[in-house]
matplotlib code that plots the C-alpha trace (Angstrom):
import matplotlib.pyplot as plt

x = [114.5, 111.7, 110.1, 111.5, 115.0, 114.2, 111.7, 110.3, 110.7, 108.3, 109.1, 106.7, 106.6, 108.8, 110.1, 113.2, 114.1, 116.8, 117.6, 119.4, 118.9, 117.5, 114.6, 114.1, 114.4, 111.0, 109.2, 110.9, 110.2, 106.6, 106.3, 107.8, 105.4, 102.4, 103.5, 104.2, 100.9, 99.1, 101.0, 102.0, 102.9, 105.7, 109.1, 111.6, 113.5, 110.3, 109.5, 112.9, 113.0, 109.6, 110.7, 114.0, 112.4, 109.6, 111.7, 111.9, 115.6, 116.5, 119.0, 122.3, 121.7, 122.4, 125.2, 122.7, 119.4, 120.4, 117.6, 115.6, 112.2, 110.1, 106.7, 104.4, 101.6, 104.0, 105.7, 102.4, 101.5, 104.8, 104.0, 100.7, 102.4, 105.2, 104.5, 106.8, 104.3, 101.4, 98.0, 97.4, 93.7, 94.3, 95.8, 94.2, 91.6, 93.7, 93.1, 95.3, 94.6, 98.0, 98.4, 100.1, 103.8, 105.2, 108.7]
y = [128.1, 130.2, 128.5, 129.2, 130.3, 133.9, 136.1, 139.6, 142.5, 145.3, 148.8, 151.4, 152.4, 149.7, 146.2, 144.1, 140.4, 138.8, 135.8, 134.6, 134.2, 137.7, 136.6, 133.1, 134.4, 136.3, 133.1, 130.9, 133.6, 133.7, 129.9, 130.0, 132.7, 130.7, 127.5, 129.0, 130.8, 127.5, 125.4, 127.8, 124.9, 123.9, 125.4, 126.8, 123.4, 121.6, 124.1, 124.1, 120.3, 120.2, 122.7, 120.8, 117.4, 118.4, 120.5, 119.1, 118.6, 120.3, 118.0, 119.4, 122.7, 121.8, 124.4, 127.0, 126.2, 124.4, 121.9, 122.6, 124.0, 125.0, 123.1, 124.7, 122.1, 119.2, 121.0, 121.7, 118.0, 117.1, 119.4, 117.8, 114.4, 115.8, 114.4, 117.2, 119.9, 118.9, 117.7, 118.2, 118.4, 121.8, 123.1, 126.0, 125.1, 125.0, 124.1, 124.6, 123.1, 122.0, 122.9, 120.4, 120.7, 122.2, 120.8]
z = [80.2, 78.8, 75.8, 72.5, 71.3, 71.9, 73.5, 72.9, 75.3, 75.2, 76.3, 75.0, 72.3, 70.8, 71.4, 70.9, 70.4, 72.6, 74.5, 77.5, 81.3, 81.6, 79.5, 81.2, 84.8, 84.8, 83.5, 86.2, 88.9, 87.9, 88.2, 91.6, 92.8, 91.4, 92.9, 96.4, 96.2, 95.5, 97.9, 100.7, 102.9, 100.6, 101.2, 98.7, 98.5, 97.6, 94.9, 93.5, 93.4, 91.8, 89.1, 88.4, 88.3, 86.0, 83.5, 80.0, 79.0, 75.9, 74.1, 73.0, 74.9, 78.5, 78.7, 77.7, 79.6, 82.8, 83.8, 80.6, 79.8, 82.8, 83.0, 85.5, 85.4, 86.0, 88.8, 90.4, 90.2, 91.7, 94.7, 95.2, 95.6, 97.8, 101.3, 102.9, 101.7, 104.0, 103.0, 99.2, 99.9, 101.3, 98.0, 96.4, 93.7, 90.6, 87.0, 84.0, 80.6, 79.3, 75.7, 73.4, 73.8, 70.6, 71.3]

ax = plt.figure().add_subplot(projection="3d")
ax.plot(x, y, z, "-o")
ax.set_aspect("equal")
plt.show()
């Protein structure tokens, strides 16, 4: 799920507010691309598992958001610890300052 109950789509010269998987999919896809770029020795199964295990469940909304809120930093940390991905010492230099979680 993308963070928040809605997201804003921009299409010049205006914007619109909406929700749903069409808004969450680009966020999750971007996380997948980042993770696979940082840990190219990890396969799709490892990346998916890391994203699913690190997602923050959103109580009472399981039918709407699947595994929950995507958390990129935690997923990356899970891939660093995954022994099926090869030596984590070879991971791309990466630093993200995780903001305080508003939820």
